[in-house]
C-alpha positions as CSV (number, residue, x, y, z in Angstrom):
1,X,31.2,-22.7,46.6
2,X,33.3,-21.9,43.5
3,X,36.6,-23.5,42.4
4,X,38.5,-20.6,44.0
5,X,36.8,-21.3,47.3
6,X,37.7,-25.0,47.1
7,X,41.3,-24.0,46.3
8,X,41.5,-21.7,49.3
9,X,40.0,-24.4,51.6
10,X,42.6,-27.0,50.4
11,X,45.4,-24.4,50.8
12,X,44.4,-23.6,54.3
13,X,44.2,-27.3,55.2
14,X,47.7,-27.9,53.8
15,X,49.1,-24.9,55.6
16,X,47.6,-26.3,58.8
17,X,49.4,-29.5,58.1
18,X,52.7,-27.7,57.6
19,X,52.2,-25.7,60.8
20,X,51.5,-28.9,62.7
21,X,54.6,-30.5,61.3
22,X,56.7,-27.5,62.3
23,X,55.2,-27.5,65.7
24,X,55.9,-31.2,66.1
25,X,59.5,-30.6,65.0
26,X,59.9,-27.9,67.6
27,X,58.2,-29.3,70.6
28,X,58.3,-33.1,70.1
29,X,61.6,-33.6,72.0
30,X,62.3,-32.7,75.6
31,X,65.4,-30.6,74.8
32,X,66.4,-28.7,71.7
33,X,64.8,-29.9,68.5
34,X,66.8,-32.3,66.5
35,X,68.3,-31.1,63.2
36,X,66.6,-33.8,61.2
37,X,63.3,-32.5,62.3
38,X,64.0,-29.1,60.7
39,X,64.9,-31.0,57.5
40,X,61.7,-32.9,57.6
41,X,59.7,-29.7,58.2
42,X,61.4,-28.0,55.3
43,X,60.7,-31.0,53.0
44,X,57.0,-30.9,54.1
45,X,56.8,-27.2,53.3
46,X,58.4,-27.7,49.8
47,X,56.1,-30.7,49.1
48,X,53.1,-28.7,50.1
49,X,54.1,-25.8,47.8
50,X,54.7,-28.2,44.9
51,X,51.4,-29.9,45.6
52,X,49.6,-26.5,45.6
53,X,51.1,-25.5,42.3
54,X,50.2,-28.9,40.7
55,X,46.7,-28.7,42.2
56,X,46.2,-25.2,40.8
57,X,47.5,-26.1,37.3
58,X,45.7,-29.5,37.0
59,X,42.4,-28.7,38.7
60,X,41.8,-25.1,39.7
61,X,42.9,-23.4,36.5
62,X,40.9,-25.7,34.2
63,X,37.9,-25.2,36.5
64,X,38.3,-21.4,36.3
65,X,38.6,-21.6,32.5
66,X,35.5,-23.7,32.2
67,X,33.6,-21.5,34.6
68,X,34.5,-18.5,32.4
69,X,33.1,-20.5,29.4
70,X,29.8,-21.0,31.2
71,X,29.7,-17.3,31.9
72,X,30.2,-16.6,28.1
73,X,27.3,-18.9,27.3
74,X,25.1,-17.1,29.8
75,X,26.0,-13.8,28.2
76,X,25.5,-15.3,24.7
77,X,29.0,-14.2,23.7
78,X,30.0,-16.7,21.0
79,X,32.8,-14.7,19.6
80,X,35.3,-15.4,22.4
81,X,37.4,-18.6,22.5
82,X,39.0,-20.4,25.5
83,X,42.7,-21.1,25.5
84,X,44.0,-24.7,26.3
85,X,45.2,-25.2,29.9
86,X,47.5,-28.2,29.0
87,X,45.3,-30.7,30.9
88,X,44.1,-33.4,28.6
89,X,40.5,-33.8,29.8
90,X,40.0,-30.1,30.3
91,X,41.5,-29.3,26.9
92,X,39.1,-31.8,25.3
93,X,36.2,-29.9,26.9
94,X,37.7,-26.6,25.9
95,X,38.1,-27.8,22.3
96,X,34.5,-28.9,22.2
97,X,33.4,-25.6,23.7
98,X,35.3,-23.7,21.0
99,X,33.8,-25.7,18.2
100,X,30.3,-25.2,19.7
101,X,31.0,-21.5,19.9
102,X,32.1,-21.4,16.3
103,X,28.9,-23.1,15.2
104,X,26.7,-20.9,17.3
105,X,28.5,-17.8,16.2
106,X,28.1,-18.7,12.5
107,X,24.4,-19.6,13.1
108,X,23.9,-16.3,14.8
109,X,25.4,-14.4,11.9
110,X,23.3,-16.4,9.4
111,X,20.1,-15.7,11.3
112,X,21.0,-12.0,11.6
113,X,21.7,-11.8,7.8
114,X,18.5,-13.6,7.1
115,X,16.5,-11.3,9.4
116,X,18.1,-8.3,7.8
117,X,17.2,-9.5,4.4
118,X,13.7,-10.2,5.4
119,X,13.4,-6.8,7.0
120,X,14.7,-5.2,3.8
121,X,12.3,-7.3,1.7
122,X,9.3,-6.4,3.9
123,X,10.2,-2.8,3.9
124,X,10.5,-2.7,0.1
125,X,7.5,-4.8,-0.6
126,X,4.6,-3.0,-2.5
127,X,2.2,-5.2,-0.4
128,X,1.3,-4.0,3.0
129,X,2.5,-6.2,5.9
130,X,1.0,-5.8,9.4
131,X,2.6,-7.9,12.1
132,X,0.8,-8.7,15.4
133,X,2.2,-9.9,18.7
134,X,1.2,-13.4,20.0
135,X,-1.8,-11.7,21.9
136,X,-3.1,-10.3,18.6
137,X,-2.2,-6.7,19.3
138,X,-0.7,-4.4,16.7
139,X,3.1,-4.7,16.7
140,X,4.6,-3.3,13.5
141,X,3.9,-2.4,9.9
142,X,6.0,-1.8,6.7
143,X,6.0,1.5,4.8
144,X,3.5,0.2,2.2
145,X,1.0,-0.6,5.0
146,X,1.5,2.8,6.5
147,X,0.7,4.4,3.1
148,X,-2.5,2.3,2.7
149,X,-3.6,3.4,6.2
150,X,-2.7,7.1,5.4
151,X,-0.4,7.4,8.4
152,X,3.3,8.1,9.0
153,X,3.9,5.4,11.5
154,X,2.0,2.5,13.2
155,X,3.5,3.6,16.5
156,X,0.4,5.3,18.0
157,X,-1.6,2.1,17.4
158,X,1.0,-0.3,18.7
159,X,-0.4,-2.6,21.5
160,X,-4.1,-2.1,20.4
161,X,-6.6,-4.6,19.2
162,X,-7.6,-4.2,15.5
163,X,-11.2,-3.6,16.5
164,X,-10.2,-0.8,18.9
165,X,-8.3,1.3,16.3
166,X,-10.0,4.2,14.5
167,X,-8.6,3.1,11.1
168,X,-11.3,1.5,8.8
169,X,-8.9,-0.9,7.1
170,X,-7.5,-2.2,10.4
171,X,-11.0,-2.8,11.7
172,X,-11.9,-4.8,8.6
173,X,-8.7,-6.8,9.0
174,X,-10.0,-7.8,12.4
175,X,-12.9,-9.6,10.8
176,X,-10.6,-12.1,9.0
177,X,-10.3,-15.6,10.5
178,X,-6.8,-17.3,10.7
179,X,-5.6,-18.5,7.3
180,X,-8.5,-16.7,5.6
181,X,-8.2,-14.5,2.5
182,X,-10.8,-12.1,1.3
183,X,-11.4,-8.9,-0.7
184,X,-12.1,-6.0,1.5
185,X,-13.4,-2.5,0.5
186,X,-13.0,0.5,2.9
187,X,-14.8,2.9,0.5
188,X,-15.6,3.2,-3.2
189,X,-12.0,4.3,-3.9
190,X,-10.1,1.6,-2.0
191,X,-10.3,-2.2,-2.6
192,X,-7.8,-4.6,-1.1
193,X,-6.9,-8.4,-1.3
194,X,-6.2,-9.3,2.4
195,X,-4.8,-12.5,3.9
196,X,-4.6,-13.5,7.6
197,X,-1.7,-15.9,8.2
198,X,1.0,-16.7,10.8
199,X,4.6,-17.8,11.3
200,X,6.2,-19.7,14.2
201,X,8.2,-17.7,16.7
202,X,9.8,-19.5,19.7
203,X,7.2,-22.2,19.3
204,X,4.2,-19.9,19.2
205,X,2.1,-18.8,16.2
206,X,2.8,-15.2,15.4
207,X,-0.1,-13.7,13.3
208,X,0.4,-11.2,10.5
209,X,-1.7,-9.7,7.6
210,X,-0.7,-9.2,4.0
211,X,-2.7,-6.5,2.1
212,X,-2.5,-5.9,-1.6
213,X,-4.2,-2.9,-3.2
214,X,-6.5,-3.9,-6.0
215,X,-8.3,-0.6,-6.7
216,X,-6.0,0.4,-9.6
217,X,-5.8,-3.1,-11.0
218,X,-9.6,-3.4,-11.1
219,X,-10.0,0.1,-12.3
220,X,-7.5,-0.3,-15.2
221,X,-9.2,-3.6,-16.3
222,X,-12.6,-1.9,-16.1
223,X,-11.3,1.2,-18.0
224,X,-9.8,-0.9,-20.8
225,X,-13.1,-2.6,-21.2
226,X,-15.4,0.4,-21.3
227,X,-13.0,2.3,-23.5
228,X,-13.1,-0.4,-26.1
229,X,-16.9,-0.5,-25.9
230,X,-17.1,3.3,-26.2
231,X,-14.8,3.3,-29.3
232,X,-16.8,0.6,-31.0
233,X,-20.2,2.2,-30.2
234,X,-19.0,5.7,-31.1
235,X,-17.6,4.6,-34.4
236,X,-20.8,2.7,-35.4
237,X,-23.2,5.4,-34.2
238,X,-21.4,8.3,-35.7
239,X,-21.1,6.6,-39.1
240,X,-24.8,5.8,-39.0
241,X,-25.7,9.3,-37.8
242,X,-23.6,10.9,-40.5
243,X,-25.6,9.2,-43.3
244,X,-28.9,9.9,-41.6
245,X,-28.1,13.5,-41.1
246,X,-27.1,14.0,-44.7
247,X,-30.3,12.4,-46.0
248,X,-32.6,14.2,-43.6
249,X,-31.0,17.5,-44.3
250,X,-31.5,17.0,-48.0
251,X,-35.2,16.0,-47.4
252,X,-35.7,19.1,-45.2
253,X,-34.4,21.4,-47.9
254,X,-36.6,19.7,-50.5
255,X,-39.7,20.0,-48.2
256,X,-39.0,23.7,-47.5
257,X,-38.6,24.4,-51.2
258,X,-41.9,22.6,-52.1
259,X,-43.8,24.4,-49.3
260,X,-44.4,21.3,-47.2
261,X,-43.9,23.0,-43.8
262,X,-45.1,20.1,-41.7
263,X,-42.6,17.7,-43.2
264,X,-39.9,20.3,-42.9
265,X,-40.7,20.9,-39.2
266,X,-40.7,17.1,-38.5
267,X,-37.4,16.7,-40.2
268,X,-35.9,19.6,-38.2
269,X,-36.9,17.9,-35.0
270,X,-35.3,14.7,-36.2
271,X,-32.1,16.5,-37.1
272,X,-32.1,18.1,-33.6
273,X,-32.5,14.8,-31.9
274,X,-29.7,13.2,-34.0
275,X,-27.4,16.2,-33.2
276,X,-28.2,15.6,-29.5
277,X,-27.4,11.9,-29.8
278,X,-24.2,12.7,-31.6
279,X,-23.1,15.1,-28.9
280,X,-24.1,12.5,-26.3
281,X,-21.9,9.9,-28.0
282,X,-19.1,12.4,-28.4
283,X,-19.1,13.1,-24.6
284,X,-18.7,9.4,-23.9
285,X,-15.9,9.1,-26.6
286,X,-14.1,11.9,-24.9
287,X,-13.7,9.8,-21.8
288,X,-11.6,7.3,-23.8
289,X,-9.3,10.0,-25.0
290,X,-8.3,11.7,-21.8
291,X,-4.7,12.8,-22.3
292,X,-1.9,11.8,-20.0
293,X,-1.4,14.5,-17.3
294,X,1.8,16.6,-17.8
295,X,2.4,17.7,-14.2
296,X,4.5,20.7,-13.3
297,X,4.9,22.7,-10.1
298,X,2.3,25.4,-9.7
299,X,1.5,27.8,-6.9
300,X,-1.7,26.5,-5.4
301,X,-2.9,29.9,-4.3
302,X,-2.4,31.6,-7.6
303,X,-4.0,28.7,-9.6
304,X,-7.1,28.5,-7.4
305,X,-7.7,32.2,-7.2
306,X,-7.5,32.3,-11.0
307,X,-10.1,29.6,-11.5
308,X,-12.3,30.5,-8.6
309,X,-14.4,33.1,-10.5
310,X,-15.2,30.5,-13.2
311,X,-16.1,27.9,-10.6
312,X,-18.4,30.4,-8.9
313,X,-20.1,31.0,-12.2
314,X,-21.2,27.4,-12.4
315,X,-24.0,28.0,-9.9
316,X,-25.9,30.0,-12.5
317,X,-28.9,31.7,-11.0
318,X,-29.1,29.4,-8.0
319,X,-28.9,30.9,-4.5
320,X,-25.6,29.4,-3.5
321,X,-22.9,31.2,-1.5
322,X,-19.3,30.5,-2.7
323,X,-16.8,30.8,0.0
324,X,-13.0,31.0,-0.7
325,X,-10.8,29.7,2.1
326,X,-7.6,29.7,0.2
327,X,-4.5,30.3,2.3
328,X,-1.9,32.6,0.8
329,X,0.9,30.2,1.8
330,X,-0.7,27.1,0.2
331,X,2.6,26.0,-1.2
332,X,3.3,24.4,-4.6
333,X,1.6,21.4,-6.0
334,X,2.5,19.2,-9.0
335,X,-0.5,19.3,-11.4
336,X,-1.5,19.5,-15.0
337,X,-3.3,22.9,-14.8
338,X,-5.6,22.3,-17.8
339,X,-6.8,18.9,-16.6
340,X,-7.0,20.1,-13.0
341,X,-9.3,22.9,-14.0
342,X,-11.5,20.3,-15.7
343,X,-11.4,18.2,-12.5
344,X,-12.5,21.1,-10.3
345,X,-15.2,22.0,-12.8
346,X,-16.7,18.5,-12.5
347,X,-16.4,18.5,-8.7
348,X,-18.1,21.9,-8.3
349,X,-20.8,20.9,-10.8
350,X,-21.7,17.9,-8.7
351,X,-21.7,20.1,-5.6
352,X,-24.1,22.6,-7.2
353,X,-26.4,19.8,-8.3
354,X,-26.5,18.4,-4.7
355,X,-28.7,21.3,-3.6
356,X,-32.4,20.4,-4.0
357,X,-33.7,23.8,-2.9
358,X,-32.7,27.5,-3.0
359,X,-32.2,27.7,0.7
360,X,-30.5,31.0,1.8
361,X,-28.0,28.8,3.7
362,X,-26.6,26.9,0.7
363,X,-22.8,27.0,0.7
364,X,-19.9,25.7,-1.3
365,X,-16.5,26.2,0.3
366,X,-13.2,25.9,-1.5
367,X,-10.4,25.3,0.9
368,X,-6.6,25.2,0.3
369,X,-3.8,24.5,2.7
370,X,-0.3,23.1,2.1
371,X,-0.8,19.7,0.5
372,X,-4.6,19.8,0.9
373,X,-7.5,21.1,-1.1
374,X,-11.2,20.6,-0.4
375,X,-14.5,21.4,-2.0
376,X,-17.3,21.1,0.6
377,X,-21.0,21.7,0.3
378,X,-24.0,21.4,2.7
379,X,-26.3,20.1,0.1
380,X,-28.1,16.7,0.1
381,X,-25.8,14.0,1.7
382,X,-24.6,11.1,-0.4
383,X,-26.9,8.1,0.4
384,X,-25.2,4.9,1.6
385,X,-26.5,2.9,-1.3
386,X,-25.1,5.4,-3.7
387,X,-21.7,5.8,-2.1
388,X,-20.4,2.4,-3.1
389,X,-21.2,3.1,-6.8
390,X,-19.8,6.7,-7.1
391,X,-16.9,5.9,-9.3
392,X,-18.6,3.1,-11.3
393,X,-18.6,3.8,-15.0
394,X,-21.9,5.2,-16.4
395,X,-23.5,5.2,-13.0
396,X,-25.5,8.3,-12.2
397,X,-28.4,9.3,-10.0
398,X,-29.4,12.2,-12.2
399,X,-32.2,11.6,-14.8
400,X,-30.0,13.0,-17.6
401,X,-26.7,12.0,-16.1
402,X,-24.1,10.2,-18.2
403,X,-22.0,8.8,-15.3
404,X,-18.7,10.0,-16.7
405,X,-17.8,13.0,-14.6
406,X,-16.4,11.2,-11.6
407,X,-14.7,8.7,-13.9
408,X,-12.8,11.6,-15.5
409,X,-11.9,13.0,-12.1
410,X,-10.7,9.5,-10.9
411,X,-8.6,9.0,-14.0
412,X,-6.9,12.4,-14.0
413,X,-6.2,12.4,-10.2
414,X,-5.0,8.8,-10.1
415,X,-2.6,9.3,-13.1
416,X,-1.4,12.5,-11.5
417,X,-0.5,10.7,-8.2
418,X,-3.0,12.7,-6.2
419,X,-4.9,10.9,-3.4
420,X,-8.5,11.9,-2.9
421,X,-11.7,11.0,-1.0
422,X,-15.4,11.8,-1.4
423,X,-18.0,11.3,1.3
424,X,-20.5,12.9,3.6
425,X,-19.3,13.4,7.2
426,X,-21.2,13.1,10.4
427,X,-21.8,16.9,10.3
428,X,-23.8,16.5,7.1
429,X,-21.1,18.2,5.0
430,X,-20.1,16.5,1.8
431,X,-16.3,16.9,1.1
432,X,-14.2,16.1,-1.9
433,X,-10.7,16.2,-0.6
434,X,-7.4,16.2,-2.5
435,X,-4.1,15.3,-0.9
436,X,-0.9,16.3,-2.7
437,X,2.7,15.2,-2.2
438,X,4.8,18.0,-0.7
439,X,7.2,19.6,-3.1
440,X,10.5,20.3,-1.4
C-alpha cells in the first residue's frame, strides 16, 4: 500500500472517530442533547481537520516526494530535482537525493562525451576495428574495416560467427586466439597486421579485432630496395657495356678490313649479345623510373574501344578469340591514359601467354561496366604455389621472363587509387579485375 493509501486509511479512521463523537453527543442523553456536547463535537471535528493537515504536511507529502524520487531513479532521469517539503528529516533525504542526481547526471554526461569521442576516433581510424558481442558474434565495424572487407556495411553479417561468413579476412580473424597478434594474408595483394583483444563491458570481456593494412608499407619498402639495386646494377653494367661495345666494334671493323671473316662473325655475335644484355638491363631500369600517374576523368567506353584493336593485335598469329563486352554507359573513370594503356598491355600479354595450345576455344574477354573492368581468359589456371608470388619483384614462371610486368601494373594501379585483384575462379576462368571509384 502506498503513502496515499495509508493517508486515506487514517482519514477514514479519523472520520469514523468524528462520527462516533457526534453520535455520542446526539444520543448520549435521554432528552435533547446538551449544548456543551455540540461544542465538544465541533472541537473534535476541528482537531481532526488540523490533525489531517499536519499529518499530510509532515508525513504524506514527504513520502509522496520521496516516492517520486524513487520513480525518477527507476527511469534513470537524473536531470530532475526534488523540492524541499519543509520537514527536516525529509529535506535532508531530498538534499542527498539532489546531490546524488547531480553527480549521476554529470557522470552520465561525461560517459556520453567519452563514448562519442571514442566513436568518432574509431570511425576516423585508418586501422580497421571489428567489434564482437560477448558470444563472439559479429556486432559492428568502422568504415576502415568495411573498406578492407570490400563491403558497404557489416550489417548483413551481424550476428554471425567469423567462420560462417563468406569474407576471407573475417575467416582468418577467426583463427586468432585471445590476446594474439599475427600477420595475415588473404591473397598476394593484401597483407594485414591483426590483433585479437578485448575490453570490459558490464563486467564481461567484450572481444574486438584491430586490423592494420601492411601491403603498401611492405611494398614501398621492397620497392625502395629493388629500385636502389636496379640503379646501381644498371649504372655499372651500362658503363662496362659501353666500353666493351666500343672496343669490340673497332675490332670487328679491323677484322672485316683485313679479311678475317671468322673473327668478324664472332665479334658480331658478341656485340649482339651485349646489345641484348643492355636492353635487358634497360628494361629493369625502366621499372625504377615509372612516372607518377596524372589521373584525369576519361570516358571508359571511348578509351577501351580506342585501345581494343591494339590489345587484340598482341595475340599475334595465335588462335585466340578476343571478345569485347564494353557497355556503352560504362561511365567515367579517373586514370592516366598513357600508363593505363601500358597496364592493359601487360595484362593482355600475360593472358595471351597463359594459353599453352591453339585450341579453337581460346578466349580473352574485355569487360567494362560502371566502376568495373575485367580482362578474363580461359587459359591455364594460376597454380596455388604461384599465386602467392605473383607480385613479387623479379618472380616469373616464364623461361625468359623478367618478373617486372606485374610490378609495373601494381605500381601504376596502386598510385592511381585503383583496387584490383588477380586469380583463377572455381569456373577455371582467370580474371584480372579493376575497381574504380565512381566519379559523381
